[in-house]
C-alpha positions in Angstrom: 2.8 -2.4 -21.2 2.1 -1.5 -17.5 4.0 -4.2 -14.9 0.6 -4.4 -13.9 -1.6 -4.4 -16.5 1.1 -7.3 -17.7 0.1 -9.5 -14.7 -3.5 -8.9 -15.4 -3.2 -10.2 -19.3 -1.1 -12.9 -17.8 -3.3 -14.3 -15.7 -6.0 -14.2 -18.1 -4.0 -16.0 -20.7 -2.7 -18.6 -18.1 -6.1 -19.6 -16.7 -7.5 -21.8 -19.4 -5.5 -23.6 -17.4 -3.5 -25.6 -20.6 -0.3 -25.1 -20.6 1.6 -22.3 -22.7 5.4 -21.9 -22.8 7.2 -18.7 -21.9 8.5 -17.8 -25.3 4.3 -17.9 -26.6 3.3 -15.7 -24.0 6.2 -13.2 -24.8 5.1 -12.8 -28.0 2.0 -12.8 -27.3 2.7 -9.7 -24.1 5.5 -8.1 -26.2 7.7 -8.4 -23.2 11.0 -11.3 -23.5 10.9 -14.8 -21.8 12.6 -12.7 -19.4 10.7 -11.0 -18.0 7.9 -13.8 -18.6 9.9 -15.5 -16.5 10.1 -12.9 -13.4 6.2 -12.3 -13.4 5.7 -15.6 -13.0 8.0 -15.7 -10.3 5.8 -12.8 -8.7 2.7 -14.6 -9.7 3.6 -17.8 -7.5 5.4 -15.6 -4.7 2.2 -13.6 -4.1 0.1 -17.3 -3.7 -1.7 -18.2 -7.6 -1.2 -21.5 -8.3 1.1 -21.3 -11.3 2.9 -24.4 -12.5 5.3 -25.3 -14.3 9.1 -24.3 -15.0 10.9 -22.9 -17.9 11.6 -24.7 -21.5 9.2 -26.6 -20.8 5.8 -24.5 -20.4 3.0 -22.7 -17.8 -0.3 -23.1 -16.2 -2.7 -22.1 -13.5 -4.6 -24.9 -11.5 -8.4 -24.2 -11.0 -8.5 -21.0 -8.5 -11.1 -18.2 -8.1 -10.2 -14.8 -10.3 -11.3 -11.6 -10.4 -11.9 -8.8 -12.5 -9.4 -5.5 -12.4 -10.9 -3.4 -10.1 -9.6 0.0 -9.8 -9.3 1.1 -6.3 -9.2 4.4 -4.5 -7.0 5.5 -1.2 -9.6 5.1 0.6 -10.7 1.6 -0.8 -7.5 0.6 0.2 -7.7 2.1 3.7 -10.5 0.0 4.7 -8.9 -2.9 2.3 -5.8 -2.7 4.8 -7.7 -2.4 8.3 -9.8 -5.5 7.1 -6.7 -7.3 6.6 -5.3 -5.7 10.2 -8.3 -7.1 12.0 -7.9 -11.2 10.4 -4.4 -10.8 10.1 -4.6 -10.5 14.2 -6.8 -13.0 15.0 -6.4 -16.5 16.8 -7.8 -18.2 13.4 -4.1 -19.7 11.8 -5.8 -20.4 8.6 -7.4 -17.1 8.7 -3.7 -14.9 8.8 -1.8 -17.3 6.3 -5.2 -16.7 3.8 -4.6 -13.0 5.0 -0.9 -13.2 4.2 -1.7 -14.7 0.9 -4.4 -12.0 0.0 -1.6 -8.9 0.8 1.3 -10.5 -1.9 -1.5 -11.1 -4.7 -2.8 -7.2 -3.6 1.4 -6.2 -4.3 1.7 -8.2 -6.9 -1.1 -6.1 -8.9 -0.6 -2.5 -7.5 1.6 0.1 -9.7 5.4 -0.1 -9.5 5.3 3.3 -9.2 3.7 3.5 -5.6 5.4 5.3 -3.2 7.8 2.9 -1.8 5.9 -0.3 -0.7 7.5 -2.4 0.7 7.3 -6.4 -0.6 4.2 -7.9 0.7 2.0 -5.2 0.7 3.7 -4.3 3.9 2.8 -7.4 5.9 6.5 -8.2 7.0 7.7 -4.5 7.7 5.0 -3.4 9.5 2.6 -5.2 11.6 -1.5 -5.5 11.6 -1.5 -4.2 14.9 0.4 -1.5 14.5 -1.2 -0.6 11.4 -4.7 -1.1 12.2 -3.6 1.8 15.8 -2.8 4.3 13.4 -6.5 3.7 11.0 -7.9 5.9 14.8 -6.7 8.7 13.7 -7.5 8.1 9.3 -10.8 10.1 9.5 -9.7 13.1 12.1 -6.6 13.9 9.6 -8.7 13.5 6.4 -11.0 15.5 7.7 -8.6 18.6 8.8 -7.0 18.6 5.8 -10.3 19.4 4.2 -11.2 21.9 6.9 -7.5 23.0 7.1 -7.4 22.9 10.6 -5.0 22.6 13.3 -4.2 19.3 14.2 -2.2 19.2 17.6 -0.1 15.3 17.9 1.9 13.2 20.3 3.6 11.2 18.4 6.3 8.4 19.3 9.7 8.9 16.9 12.0 6.1 15.7 14.1 6.5 18.4 11.1 5.7 21.4 11.0 9.2 21.6 7.4 11.0 23.0 6.9 15.2 21.7 3.9 16.7 21.5 3.1 19.0 18.4 1.1 20.9 16.3 0.5 20.0 12.6 -0.8 21.6 9.9 -1.4 18.5 8.1 -1.0 19.1 4.3 -2.0 15.4 2.6 -2.0 11.5 3.5 0.8 9.4 0.8 -0.2 5.3 1.0 3.3 3.2 1.7 2.2 -0.1 0.9 0.0 -1.0 4.2 0.9 2.5 6.4 -0.1 5.8 5.7 2.1 9.0 6.0 0.6 12.5 7.0 3.2 15.7 5.1 2.7 18.8 7.3 4.1 21.6 8.2 5.0 21.3 11.8 5.1 24.9 14.2 7.3 23.5 16.6 10.4 22.9 14.1 8.7 25.5 11.4 9.6 23.3 8.9 7.8 20.4 6.8 7.7 17.5 8.7 6.3 13.6 7.6 4.9 11.5 10.6 3.6 7.9 10.4 0.2 7.6 11.2 0.5 4.6 13.4 2.9 6.1 15.8 0.7 9.4 16.7 -0.4 8.1 20.3 -2.5 11.2 20.5 -4.8 13.2 18.2 -6.3 16.2 18.7 -7.9 18.9 15.9 -7.6 22.5 16.8 -10.4 24.9 15.8 -7.4 26.8 14.6 -7.5 27.1 11.4 -4.8 27.9 9.0 -4.5 29.9 5.6 -2.4 29.0 2.8 1.2 31.4 3.8 3.8 30.8 0.9 6.6 28.7 2.0 4.2 26.2 4.1 2.1 25.1 1.1 2.0 21.3 -0.1 2.9 23.4 -3.1 6.2 24.6 -1.5 6.7 21.2 -0.3 6.5 19.4 -3.6 9.2 21.8 -5.7 11.5 21.8 -2.8 
């Protein structure tokens, strides 16, 4: 059973408010007690009101639960933007709630998401930075669909600004931060750019055609 599914099943077991031994939970979920211990730590760190200790049992105190949801990347983008706005507010209670919600989402996201940092990207990427990148998402999505070249001003890891003309090929989600995989005409090679590090972006009228060696499948093959 995949970990996100197991966590959901675990919540379903615990939400009756009764005390459940780790051994009994492990038998129901067909995993080891050690796995249950780790899952309990994950749920507790995500903000879920889990009470109990090893050898005695666990339970969840009163809380609001939601049914499992299947989110698309664009829905995650909308959710991230909302968290970015709330997390940058002056209301400390709302900031804490946003952090808690972020951790809960991280706990149930698929394990194989691409290098997503712990806490939904919370600790690594400040809200303001993440929110800045969202302004470019509609233009990038449109350029990918229409196969239009894009001119960007990009800030590198060393804080250097460069102007690039790129062929955007794919947007990827890396735990609240989005990147665009592209063919960079300046470097004559594939490059991956963090969207929140793009200072300026302009979609060009030029349309690019699929050329061998410059396609997304070529990047993936490499």
